[in-house]
C-alpha positions, 0 to 999 in steps of 0.5 A: 476380462471380468475379474472374479473378485471372490476367487481373488480375495479368497485366494489372497486371504487364504494364502496370507493366512497360510503364510502367517501360520507358516512363519510362526510355526517355523519360528516356533520350531526353530526356537524349540530346536535351538533350545528355549533359552532366548531370554538367557541369550539376550540377557547374557550376551548383550553386554554393550550395544554392539553385542546387542546388535549381533544378538538381535540378529541371531535371535530374530533369525531363530524365531523369524520375527523381529516383533517377537525379539522386540517384545522379549527385549521390552520385557527384559528392559522392564524387568531390569535385565537390560539397559535402554542402550543395550535394548536399542542395539538389540532392536537394530539387530532385529531389523537386520535379522528379519531380512533373512525371511525375504532372502528365503522367499527369494529362493522361489521354490514354490513348485516344491512347497507341497512335497516340502510340507509332506516331509515336514508332516512325516517328521512331525507325525511319524518320528517320536524324538522331540528334536526331530519333531522340532525340525519337522515343524521348521520344514513344514513351516518352510513349505507352508511359507511358499504355499502361502506365497504361491496362493497370494501371488495367484490371487494378485495376478488378475490385478494387472487387468485392473486400471485403478490398481495400475493407477495406484502403482503409478501414483506410488512411483510418483509420490513416494510418501504414498508408498510409505503410508501403504506399507505402514498401514498394511504391516499394522493390519497383518502384524508381520513385516515379513508378510508385507515384504513377501506380498511386495516380492510377489507383486514385483515378480508379476510386474504389477509394481515397479522398483521405484514404487516398491522401495517406499513400501519397504520403508513403510513396512519398517514403521508398521512393524513397531506397533507390536513393541508399542502394544507390548509396552502399554501398561509396562514400566517407564523403561519398557515404554522408552525402549518401544519409543526408541524402536519407533524413532529408529525406524521412522528416522531410517525411513525418512533418511532413505526417502530423501535418498530414494533416487541414489538408493534405487540406482544402487538396487538396480546396479547390484541386481545387474551385477549379481543377475538377481531374480525379481524377488531376490532384488527386493530381498537385497533392497530390504537387507541393504536398507536395514543394514545401512540404517543400523550403520548410520544410526549406531553411533547415535544410540546414546543420543536416542536413549537420552531423547526418549528419556526426555520424551518419556519422563518418570521414575525408572522403576524396574525389578532387578533380577541380578544379585547385588551382593554375591562376590565369588572372590570372598568364598576362598578369601573369607567364607564368613564374609561370603556367607554374610553376602549370601544372607543379604541376597536372601533378604532381598529374595525375601523382600521380593516374596513380600512384594509379590504377595502384595501385588497378588493381593492387589490383583485379586482386589482390582483385576488389573493385569499390570499387577499380574504382570508385576507378580510374574516378573517378581516370581521370575526374579525370585527363581533367578536369585534362587539359582544364583544364591544356591550356586554361591552357597554350594561353592561356599560348602566346598571350603573349610568353614567353622561349625557356626558358619556351617549352621548359618550356611544350612539355614540360608540353604533351607530358607532360599528353598522356602522363599522360592516356594512362596513365589511358586504359591503366589504365582499359583494364586495369580493363575487362579485369579486369571481363571476367575476373570477368564471364566467370569467367576464371581466370588461372593462378598463374604468370600472376598472378605475372608480372602482379604483377611487371610491375605493381610495376615499372610503378608504380615507373617512373611514380612515378619519372618524375613525381618526375623532372619535379617535381625536374628530376632527371636521374639519376632520369630516366635511372633511368626509361629503364633501368626502361622497358627492363626493362619491354620485356624483361619484356613479351617474356619474359611473352609467351613464358611465356604461349605455353608455358602455352597449349601445356601447356594450363595456361591457357585461350585466354580467360585468355591474351587477358586476360593478353596485353592487360594486359601490352600496356597495362602496356608502353604505360604504360612507354613514356609514363613514359619519354616524360616522363623523356626530356622532362627529359633533353631527348631527346624529339622 
């Protein structure tokens, strides 16, 4: 029988594309239906490695992607929200959570894929309520998952007639390392362990591969899925790179252990399959689940050792942006409101220092175009927003107790200053987005425009820095200096706008470049306004 290679390849690749799209669409729908607060869940409940495992399982089930969970985790470690030990726990949990997809596939409802998709499409297009639309996305993705599997399975069926494929599967049965390599490489290519497991379930169900050859592919699939976390850690902090290294270490060691135990593990899968009368696809699902659960149980006591090892393997200063407040103690609100206000001020100063740091890295991004500066800027803006919420909540609770008129004045100053610093964060985030636009659209700012921006950036950073210092030291002279510098920023903005119009008339500047330039200048001018608000609060002129 002559194989129709074109039909086979098209059907397989088309099915793979539909499967990958469906997995992502279903995960996005689940995430939106559950409320887009996954980072908060990871941050709040990963108090220790055991809780990290549980949260890793839950979040991965919600987004249907262990890679997605590990990428979020790497980001949280980089931001200082999570310790390395907690992160390793989450990564272990993510490996267990991803096995749920294999069990879903094991249900084998491919015959109903199209009507399931039809129901999902109806909910998406004909129901106006967002929550129902989100459920529609989940249903549509669920049906698409099985449609993709059916197409892939149909494309692979003729392979049983191909002698070279039969020889390959026999080789994998005899040489388990080959199966690990195949599983690793395929998962590296498609960037989805669920896709690799789904294809393996299809091959096994069609009797194209036996159990002894299938299990090493499962182990390799776990190694291949670590690449996403590794890519996410490139250019990130030392802590983030350590988290990614721990992910690789955990999965590689687990695969090595189970390759050594392949004979008893195969016997276990055959036994549980006979006891529970499992269908072919469900046998692979149980093997996948058992492997990941057992791997986590075996390595869980070693979390401390792995954290120590990756710290030695990846040396360096563990620099993170600490999102959490350091000084807010709620006990002082009732016992000593004056001390509580002092603590709030310390936290506002931290927030102000973040705004200076954020402006500085934004300026670095403008000059260099290096993405690491943009990422740091976004993280700092997140930190400012988090501190804004925490400090505002703390100050609101202080307002509910009796405080003196002087304390009340300090309290009002801090409330208003927090708002100004938060707005500074918004403006430098706007500038980062404008620089992103410049780079994506290959907009070139003229040398004169860059010189103007450099001059204004330098003055604005200095002005915000002095405003924060004046708040810290209650220095009236410094506050007056800030108001003078803000006048210079305003004059500079008017002057630079005129320079920009001249460049446009002389055609030394494109309209797109001009738009980027004017918007950056406007944001810097607004930052200057917020800096002077802080200074005027010290001078008692605000309001």
